N, C-alpha and C positions, 0 to 999 in steps of 0.2 A: 350202796353195796348189795349184791345178791346175798341171800341166806346162806349159801353154801360157802361163798368168799367169807363172810362174816364169822362163820363157824370155824373155818380153818384159820383165821387170824385170831380169834379167841383161843383156839387150842395152841396156837404157837406162843401166845402170852401166858398161858396157864401151864407153866413148867412142870408143877407137881401133880397136874391132872386131877384136881380135887374139884373142879367145876366152878371154880372161883379165881379171880385174879387179885392177888395182894397188892399193896403199894410197891413192895419190892420186886414182885413179877412184873407189874406195870413199868417200874424204872428200867428194868433190864430190856424189856421189849421195846420201850421208847428209844433207849440208847442204842439197841441194834437196828432199829428201823430209821431213826433219825440221824444216827452217827454223831450225836452230841451227848455229852454227860448231862443227865437230868438228875438233880438231887432228890434224896429220899423224901425231904419236905415237899419238893415241887410235885413229885409223884403222888404224894398222900393228898395234896391239895387238889391235884386234878381228879383223883379218885373220889374225893369228897364231893365235888360238884355234881356226880351222877350216882352217888351211893344213896338210892332211895330208901333202903330199910336200915341204913345206919349201921350195918355190920362191920364196916371198915374193909369189905370186900366187894368185888364186882362180880354179879352174876353175868351170865352170857346176855341177858336182856338189858342190864344196865351197861354192859361194855358196848353193845350195839348202840345205845343212846350216845355214848361217848364218841364212838366212830362216826356216827350220822351227824353229829353236832360238828365235829371237826370238817366234814365234808360240806356242811351248809356254810361254814365259815370260809372255806375255800371258794365256793361258788359265789359268796358275797364279795370276796376279795377280787375274783376274776371280774364280776360284773362292774366293780368300782374301777378297775383298770381299764376295761372296755369303755366306760362312761368317759374317763380321762382322754384316752385316745380319740373317741368320737369328738369330744369337745375340741380337740386340736384341729380338726377338719371342718367342723360344722360351722354354719352360719345360722344366726336367728333372724326371723322376719315376723312381722305383725300381719295378721289377716284382718279381714274387714270387721270382723266381731270382736277385735282387740285381744285375741288369743296370740301368743307367741309360739312359732313352731321352730324347732331347731333341726335342720337338715343339712345333709353333705351335698351341696350343689356342684356342678361342674365348675364353676368360678371359684368356690371355696376350696375345692380339691386341688385346682391348678395353683392358687395362692399359696396354700400350705406346703405342696410339693416344691414349689419354687423357693420358699423359705427354707426348706429342709435340704436344699441343694440338689435336688433331682434335676435331670436334664429338663431343658425347658418343654412343656408340653402344652398343646393348644387345647382350647376348650372342647373342641370336638373329640380329641383323644380322651379327655377326661370324661366327657359324656358317654363315650363307648365303655370306658371302665365301669361308670355307674350303672350302665344299662344291664350288665350282666347280673347284678343283684337287686336291681330296682322291681321288686315283687309286684308293687301296685301300679307300676308304670307312670309315676307322676314326674320323673326325670330327676329324682333326688333320693338320697338315701335317709331313711329314719334310723333311730338307734337300733330297732329290731331287724332292720335290713343289714345294718352295718355288722350287728352280732352274728347274723347268719353268714355273712361274708367272712368275718374273722374266724369262725368255727369250721368253715369249709375246707 
């Protein structure tokens, strides 16, 4: 989150304008942004996780750590979901030096699309689909190439 955005989000939570966010202000802000009721105890517990000076209030810096921690968790959740999706399409193969590589090949893409009920595609059509995002030209998609494709 950019500093300007973080500052305006902090100001929205800091209802009394004292430069600190209390558990009750955090609770109200979370309820309005998440649309779910958050108990006072839960808000206090969340606050306590980043309250570095132990004053029971969040400074703007502590609030920023809380927000960035939530973003990091979102990023970790997105990566986990992408890994699961990648795993559905990928196939593993061993190389000459006994390392295993996991890639989406035209054959594995065709097989998975067929299982998912997609119209029957030929290997050449699957190869053409892969080619658009095959950044290293090896004829298959690595996880990083798959991630680029999914974020496009």
